[in-house]
GUDO-668627 format. One record per residue (C-alpha): residue number from 1; residue in one letter; chain; z negated, x, y. Coordinates in Angstrom, 2 decimals. Layout:
N
+-----+------+-------+---------+---------+---------+
|  nr | rest | kette |      pz |      px |      py |
+-----+------+-------+---------+---------+---------+
| NUM |    a |     A |       Z |       X |       Y |
...
+-----+------+-------+---------+---------+---------+
END
This chain:
236
+-----+------+-------+---------+---------+---------+
|  nr | rest | kette |      pz |      px |      py |
+-----+------+-------+---------+---------+---------+
|   1 |    m |     A |  -60.97 |  -30.32 |  -12.67 |
|   2 |    t |     A |  -57.88 |  -31.06 |  -14.75 |
|   3 |    s |     A |  -55.61 |  -29.33 |  -12.25 |
|   4 |    y |     A |  -57.80 |  -26.21 |  -12.27 |
|   5 |    l |     A |  -57.76 |  -26.04 |  -16.06 |
|   6 |    a |     A |  -54.00 |  -26.57 |  -16.07 |
|   7 |    y |     A |  -53.63 |  -23.54 |  -13.83 |
|   8 |    f |     A |  -55.36 |  -21.29 |  -16.35 |
|   9 |    f |     A |  -53.77 |  -22.97 |  -19.38 |
|  10 |    p |     A |  -50.25 |  -24.06 |  -18.33 |
|  11 |    g |     A |  -47.74 |  -26.03 |  -20.42 |
|  12 |    d |     A |  -48.38 |  -26.28 |  -24.13 |
|  13 |    c |     A |  -51.54 |  -24.20 |  -23.78 |
|  14 |    y |     A |  -53.25 |  -27.03 |  -21.90 |
|  15 |    k |     A |  -52.56 |  -29.51 |  -24.68 |
|  16 |    a |     A |  -53.62 |  -27.12 |  -27.42 |
|  17 |    v |     A |  -56.77 |  -25.77 |  -25.79 |
|  18 |    i |     A |  -58.01 |  -28.57 |  -23.54 |
|  19 |    e |     A |  -56.77 |  -31.75 |  -25.20 |
|  20 |    d |     A |  -56.79 |  -30.71 |  -28.88 |
|  21 |    l |     A |  -59.76 |  -28.34 |  -28.45 |
|  22 |    t |     A |  -58.20 |  -25.62 |  -30.58 |
|  23 |    v |     A |  -58.89 |  -21.92 |  -30.26 |
|  24 |    p |     A |  -56.31 |  -20.42 |  -27.86 |
|  25 |    d |     A |  -53.74 |  -18.13 |  -29.43 |
|  26 |    a |     A |  -52.85 |  -14.69 |  -28.09 |
|  27 |    t |     A |  -50.18 |  -16.04 |  -25.73 |
|  28 |    c |     A |  -52.50 |  -18.60 |  -24.16 |
|  29 |    m |     A |  -55.30 |  -16.07 |  -23.86 |
|  30 |    k |     A |  -53.03 |  -13.60 |  -22.08 |
|  31 |    l |     A |  -51.90 |  -16.31 |  -19.67 |
|  32 |    a |     A |  -55.48 |  -17.39 |  -18.96 |
|  33 |    i |     A |  -56.72 |  -13.83 |  -18.45 |
|  34 |    g |     A |  -53.70 |  -12.98 |  -16.31 |
|  35 |    r |     A |  -54.21 |  -15.97 |  -14.05 |
|  36 |    f |     A |  -57.93 |  -15.33 |  -13.79 |
|  37 |    l |     A |  -57.19 |  -11.76 |  -12.74 |
|  38 |    s |     A |  -54.53 |  -12.95 |  -10.28 |
|  39 |    l |     A |  -57.03 |  -15.28 |   -8.68 |
|  40 |    g |     A |  -59.57 |  -12.47 |   -8.52 |
|  41 |    i |     A |  -57.02 |  -10.12 |   -6.96 |
|  42 |    i |     A |  -56.13 |  -12.64 |   -4.24 |
|  43 |    l |     A |  -59.76 |  -13.44 |   -3.48 |
|  44 |    g |     A |  -60.61 |   -9.75 |   -3.44 |
|  45 |    s |     A |  -57.65 |   -8.95 |   -1.17 |
|  46 |    v |     A |  -59.15 |  -11.14 |    1.53 |
|  47 |    l |     A |  -61.96 |   -8.57 |    1.80 |
|  48 |    v |     A |  -60.37 |   -5.38 |    0.43 |
|  49 |    k |     A |  -59.87 |   -3.73 |    3.83 |
|  50 |    l |     A |  -62.96 |   -5.23 |    5.43 |
|  51 |    p |     A |  -65.26 |   -2.33 |    4.46 |
|  52 |    q |     A |  -62.72 |    0.06 |    6.02 |
|  53 |    i |     A |  -62.55 |   -2.02 |    9.20 |
|  54 |    i |     A |  -66.35 |   -2.20 |    9.45 |
|  55 |    k |     A |  -66.70 |    1.54 |    8.85 |
|  56 |    i |     A |  -64.24 |    2.36 |   11.66 |
|  57 |    i |     A |  -65.95 |    0.03 |   14.13 |
|  58 |    s |     A |  -69.43 |    1.25 |   13.19 |
|  59 |    a |     A |  -68.45 |    4.90 |   13.57 |
|  60 |    g |     A |  -66.19 |    4.36 |   16.56 |
|  61 |    s |     A |  -63.87 |    6.85 |   14.91 |
|  62 |    v |     A |  -60.69 |    7.02 |   12.83 |
|  63 |    e |     A |  -61.51 |   10.44 |   11.41 |
|  64 |    n |     A |  -59.24 |   11.56 |    8.57 |
|  65 |    l |     A |  -57.18 |    8.35 |    8.68 |
|  66 |    a |     A |  -53.44 |    8.98 |    8.88 |
|  67 |    y |     A |  -51.26 |    6.63 |   10.92 |
|  68 |    s |     A |  -48.39 |    7.26 |    8.54 |
|  69 |    a |     A |  -50.37 |    6.09 |    5.48 |
|  70 |    f |     A |  -51.26 |    2.70 |    6.95 |
|  71 |    l |     A |  -47.92 |    2.15 |    8.69 |
|  72 |    l |     A |  -46.02 |    2.79 |    5.45 |
|  73 |    e |     A |  -48.41 |    0.49 |    3.59 |
|  74 |    l |     A |  -47.73 |   -2.24 |    6.14 |
|  75 |    i |     A |  -43.96 |   -1.92 |    5.75 |
|  76 |    a |     A |  -44.20 |   -2.03 |    1.96 |
|  77 |    c |     A |  -46.50 |   -5.08 |    1.98 |
|  78 |    m |     A |  -44.16 |   -6.95 |    4.32 |
|  79 |    f |     A |  -41.16 |   -6.16 |    2.10 |
|  80 |    t |     A |  -43.03 |   -7.27 |   -1.02 |
|  81 |    s |     A |  -44.22 |  -10.53 |    0.56 |
|  82 |    a |     A |  -40.72 |  -11.38 |    1.81 |
|  83 |    y |     A |  -39.10 |  -10.57 |   -1.56 |
|  84 |    n |     A |  -41.55 |  -12.64 |   -3.59 |
|  85 |    y |     A |  -41.46 |  -15.54 |   -1.12 |
|  86 |    a |     A |  -37.65 |  -15.62 |   -1.17 |
|  87 |    n |     A |  -37.61 |  -15.61 |   -4.99 |
|  88 |    g |     A |  -40.13 |  -18.42 |   -5.20 |
|  89 |    f |     A |  -42.53 |  -16.43 |   -7.38 |
|  90 |    p |     A |  -45.99 |  -18.00 |   -7.81 |
|  91 |    f |     A |  -48.31 |  -17.14 |   -4.92 |
|  92 |    s |     A |  -50.89 |  -16.05 |   -7.49 |
|  93 |    t |     A |  -48.66 |  -13.10 |   -8.45 |
|  94 |    w |     A |  -48.23 |  -11.65 |   -4.97 |
|  95 |    g |     A |  -50.57 |  -13.40 |   -2.53 |
|  96 |    e |     A |  -52.79 |  -10.36 |   -2.08 |
|  97 |    t |     A |  -50.02 |   -8.55 |   -0.21 |
|  98 |    l |     A |  -50.05 |  -11.21 |    2.50 |
|  99 |    f |     A |  -53.79 |  -10.83 |    3.11 |
| 100 |    i |     A |  -53.57 |   -7.04 |    2.93 |
| 101 |    t |     A |  -50.76 |   -7.12 |    5.51 |
| 102 |    i |     A |  -52.99 |   -8.94 |    7.99 |
| 103 |    q |     A |  -55.85 |   -6.48 |    7.46 |
| 104 |    v |     A |  -53.60 |   -3.43 |    7.79 |
| 105 |    i |     A |  -52.35 |   -4.79 |   11.13 |
| 106 |    i |     A |  -55.99 |   -4.93 |   12.27 |
| 107 |    l |     A |  -56.61 |   -1.39 |   10.99 |
| 108 |    l |     A |  -53.60 |    0.05 |   12.79 |
| 109 |    s |     A |  -54.57 |   -1.74 |   16.00 |
| 110 |    l |     A |  -58.05 |   -0.20 |   15.72 |
| 111 |    m |     A |  -56.53 |    3.22 |   15.15 |
| 112 |    f |     A |  -54.48 |    2.85 |   18.33 |
| 113 |    y |     A |  -57.55 |    1.63 |   20.22 |
| 114 |    y |     A |  -59.89 |    4.42 |   19.14 |
| 115 |    n |     A |  -57.24 |    6.99 |   19.93 |
| 116 |    r |     A |  -57.09 |    5.56 |   23.48 |
| 117 |    q |     A |  -53.69 |    3.93 |   23.03 |
| 118 |    t |     A |  -54.71 |    0.47 |   24.23 |
| 119 |    t |     A |  -51.17 |   -0.63 |   25.14 |
| 120 |    y |     A |  -49.99 |    0.06 |   21.60 |
| 121 |    a |     A |  -53.04 |   -1.73 |   20.19 |
| 122 |    l |     A |  -52.17 |   -4.91 |   22.12 |
| 123 |    a |     A |  -48.40 |   -4.80 |   21.58 |
| 124 |    f |     A |  -48.44 |   -3.93 |   17.89 |
| 125 |    p |     A |  -49.46 |   -7.33 |   16.36 |
| 126 |    p |     A |  -46.73 |   -9.35 |   18.18 |
| 127 |    l |     A |  -44.09 |   -6.81 |   17.16 |
| 128 |    v |     A |  -45.16 |   -7.04 |   13.52 |
| 129 |    a |     A |  -45.12 |  -10.85 |   13.70 |
| 130 |    f |     A |  -41.53 |  -10.74 |   14.95 |
| 131 |    a |     A |  -40.53 |   -8.39 |   12.11 |
| 132 |    a |     A |  -42.22 |  -10.71 |    9.59 |
| 133 |    w |     A |  -40.25 |  -13.66 |   10.96 |
| 134 |    i |     A |  -36.96 |  -11.78 |   10.47 |
| 135 |    l |     A |  -37.88 |  -10.92 |    6.87 |
| 136 |    s |     A |  -38.93 |  -14.46 |    5.91 |
| 137 |    s |     A |  -36.53 |  -16.62 |    7.95 |
| 138 |    g |     A |  -33.54 |  -16.29 |    5.63 |
| 139 |    i |     A |  -31.57 |  -14.09 |    8.01 |
| 140 |    l |     A |  -31.49 |  -11.32 |    5.42 |
| 141 |    s |     A |  -29.57 |  -11.87 |    2.19 |
| 142 |    m |     A |  -31.26 |  -11.75 |   -1.20 |
| 143 |    d |     A |  -29.46 |   -8.48 |   -1.90 |
| 144 |    a |     A |  -30.94 |   -6.99 |    1.27 |
| 145 |    l |     A |  -34.43 |   -8.16 |    0.30 |
| 146 |    t |     A |  -33.97 |   -6.70 |   -3.18 |
| 147 |    y |     A |  -33.14 |   -3.33 |   -1.64 |
| 148 |    c |     A |  -36.21 |   -3.67 |    0.56 |
| 149 |    q |     A |  -38.37 |   -4.39 |   -2.49 |
| 150 |    a |     A |  -36.90 |   -1.42 |   -4.34 |
| 151 |    a |     A |  -37.81 |    0.74 |   -1.35 |
| 152 |    t |     A |  -41.47 |   -0.30 |   -1.49 |
| 153 |    l |     A |  -42.20 |    2.03 |   -4.39 |
| 154 |    p |     A |  -41.30 |    5.29 |   -2.60 |
| 155 |    i |     A |  -42.77 |    3.90 |    0.63 |
| 156 |    m |     A |  -46.14 |    3.09 |   -0.95 |
| 157 |    l |     A |  -46.20 |    6.36 |   -2.88 |
| 158 |    l |     A |  -45.51 |    8.25 |    0.34 |
| 159 |    s |     A |  -48.25 |    6.24 |    2.04 |
| 160 |    r |     A |  -50.87 |    7.11 |   -0.54 |
| 161 |    v |     A |  -49.72 |   10.72 |   -0.94 |
| 162 |    s |     A |  -49.95 |   11.10 |    2.83 |
| 163 |    q |     A |  -53.61 |   10.05 |    2.72 |
| 164 |    i |     A |  -54.30 |   12.24 |   -0.32 |
| 165 |    i |     A |  -52.85 |   15.27 |    1.49 |
| 166 |    s |     A |  -54.79 |   14.43 |    4.67 |
| 167 |    t |     A |  -58.06 |   14.28 |    2.73 |
| 168 |    y |     A |  -57.26 |   17.53 |    0.92 |
| 169 |    r |     A |  -56.42 |   19.38 |    4.14 |
| 170 |    n |     A |  -59.58 |   18.17 |    5.88 |
| 171 |    g |     A |  -61.73 |   18.74 |    2.82 |
| 172 |    s |     A |  -63.39 |   15.40 |    3.47 |
| 173 |    t |     A |  -62.79 |   11.68 |    3.05 |
| 174 |    g |     A |  -63.87 |   11.15 |    6.66 |
| 175 |    q |     A |  -63.95 |    7.45 |    7.59 |
| 176 |    l |     A |  -62.22 |    6.34 |    4.39 |
| 177 |    s |     A |  -64.18 |    3.53 |    2.74 |
| 178 |    f |     A |  -65.29 |    4.10 |   -0.85 |
| 179 |    i |     A |  -65.60 |    0.34 |   -1.46 |
| 180 |    t |     A |  -62.03 |   -0.21 |   -0.31 |
| 181 |    g |     A |  -60.91 |    2.65 |   -2.58 |
| 182 |    v |     A |  -62.59 |    1.04 |   -5.59 |
| 183 |    m |     A |  -61.08 |   -2.37 |   -4.80 |
| 184 |    n |     A |  -57.60 |   -0.88 |   -4.37 |
| 185 |    a |     A |  -57.75 |    0.87 |   -7.75 |
| 186 |    m |     A |  -59.15 |   -2.17 |   -9.56 |
| 187 |    g |     A |  -56.70 |   -4.54 |   -7.88 |
| 188 |    t |     A |  -53.60 |   -2.54 |   -8.74 |
| 189 |    g |     A |  -54.86 |   -2.05 |  -12.29 |
| 190 |    a |     A |  -55.27 |   -5.80 |  -12.71 |
| 191 |    r |     A |  -51.87 |   -6.41 |  -11.14 |
| 192 |    v |     A |  -50.25 |   -4.28 |  -13.87 |
| 193 |    f |     A |  -51.62 |   -6.73 |  -16.44 |
| 194 |    t |     A |  -50.54 |   -9.86 |  -14.55 |
| 195 |    t |     A |  -47.06 |   -8.49 |  -13.91 |
| 196 |    l |     A |  -46.62 |   -7.78 |  -17.62 |
| 197 |    n |     A |  -47.67 |  -11.31 |  -18.59 |
| 198 |    e |     A |  -46.28 |  -13.55 |  -15.85 |
| 199 |    i |     A |  -43.31 |  -12.05 |  -14.04 |
| 200 |    k |     A |  -41.57 |   -9.75 |  -16.54 |
| 201 |    s |     A |  -40.03 |   -7.74 |  -13.69 |
| 202 |    q |     A |  -39.46 |   -4.06 |  -14.44 |
| 203 |    l |     A |  -39.19 |   -3.34 |  -10.72 |
| 204 |    l |     A |  -42.57 |   -4.87 |   -9.93 |
| 205 |    l |     A |  -44.14 |   -3.36 |  -13.07 |
| 206 |    v |     A |  -43.10 |    0.19 |  -12.18 |
| 207 |    q |     A |  -44.39 |   -0.35 |   -8.67 |
| 208 |    s |     A |  -47.76 |   -1.63 |   -9.94 |
| 209 |    l |     A |  -48.16 |    1.29 |  -12.37 |
| 210 |    a |     A |  -47.32 |    3.85 |   -9.72 |
| 211 |    m |     A |  -49.73 |    2.30 |   -7.20 |
| 212 |    f |     A |  -52.52 |    2.19 |   -9.76 |
| 213 |    t |     A |  -52.02 |    5.92 |  -10.37 |
| 214 |    v |     A |  -52.15 |    7.02 |   -6.73 |
| 215 |    n |     A |  -55.01 |    4.65 |   -5.88 |
| 216 |    t |     A |  -56.97 |    6.20 |   -8.73 |
| 217 |    l |     A |  -56.27 |    9.67 |   -7.33 |
| 218 |    i |     A |  -57.59 |    8.60 |   -3.93 |
| 219 |    l |     A |  -60.70 |    7.20 |   -5.60 |
| 220 |    l |     A |  -61.25 |   10.49 |   -7.46 |
| 221 |    q |     A |  -61.19 |   12.34 |   -4.14 |
| 222 |    f |     A |  -64.35 |   10.50 |   -3.09 |
| 223 |    f |     A |  -66.19 |   12.11 |   -5.99 |
| 224 |    l |     A |  -64.60 |   15.49 |   -5.30 |
| 225 |    y |     A |  -65.60 |   15.50 |   -1.60 |
| 226 |    w |     A |  -68.66 |   13.23 |   -1.87 |
| 227 |    r |     A |  -71.15 |   15.67 |   -0.32 |
| 228 |    v |     A |  -68.75 |   17.52 |    1.97 |
| 229 |    p |     A |  -69.48 |   16.86 |    5.69 |
| 230 |    s |     A |  -66.45 |   15.95 |    7.79 |
| 231 |    t |     A |  -65.64 |   18.06 |   10.83 |
| 232 |    k |     A |  -62.14 |   17.07 |   11.90 |
| 233 |    v |     A |  -60.77 |   14.02 |   13.61 |
| 234 |    r |     A |  -57.30 |   12.99 |   12.64 |
| 235 |    k |     A |  -55.06 |   11.73 |   15.45 |
| 236 |    d |     A |  -51.59 |   11.86 |   13.96 |
+-----+------+-------+---------+---------+---------+
END
């Protein structure tokens, strides 16, 4: 129990709040809230894409899902995981990207499968695993990983904008999962708070703010096209 409390109230905060039983000051409260949100983000990330996966399998369709959106998301998540791992940042501040990466691999494999590209569906996971090994093995310099991390912002923005445009053109959210949309928006919103309080990285903060914005736009599209029947199947 002590170790769990120390996670939420690190350093001097543990002594003041737990041992001396004093009311936590603003700094300790921000740390506690930030770490609680980080834990929630990581736990939520384990399931964030699951509703989308279930919806695809249930429908047997990848209607209105753009390859480009998920492929770009995968690249960005891999870059972010490698950058944070190499810098030794706490897992609580970036762990969700690792779980999201795994789920996006599954989603892309399903997209290949339901578009009758079975060979791609089988070959894709091993290829991604090899790319992940290169990124995390130390072969790339820290400067190279920093450039990769800097590239994640335009990559993720392009990913989300690609899906926004696809939904707009089709006039329907198709097989997009509303639950996943809600979890994406809430998760990136919470990550803005934790980045401000724990990492103090302008690069990661700008990325979090931008992702919160585009995820919110995607979520708004569900309300805009809520009762619009889908008629097109996206295969590009």
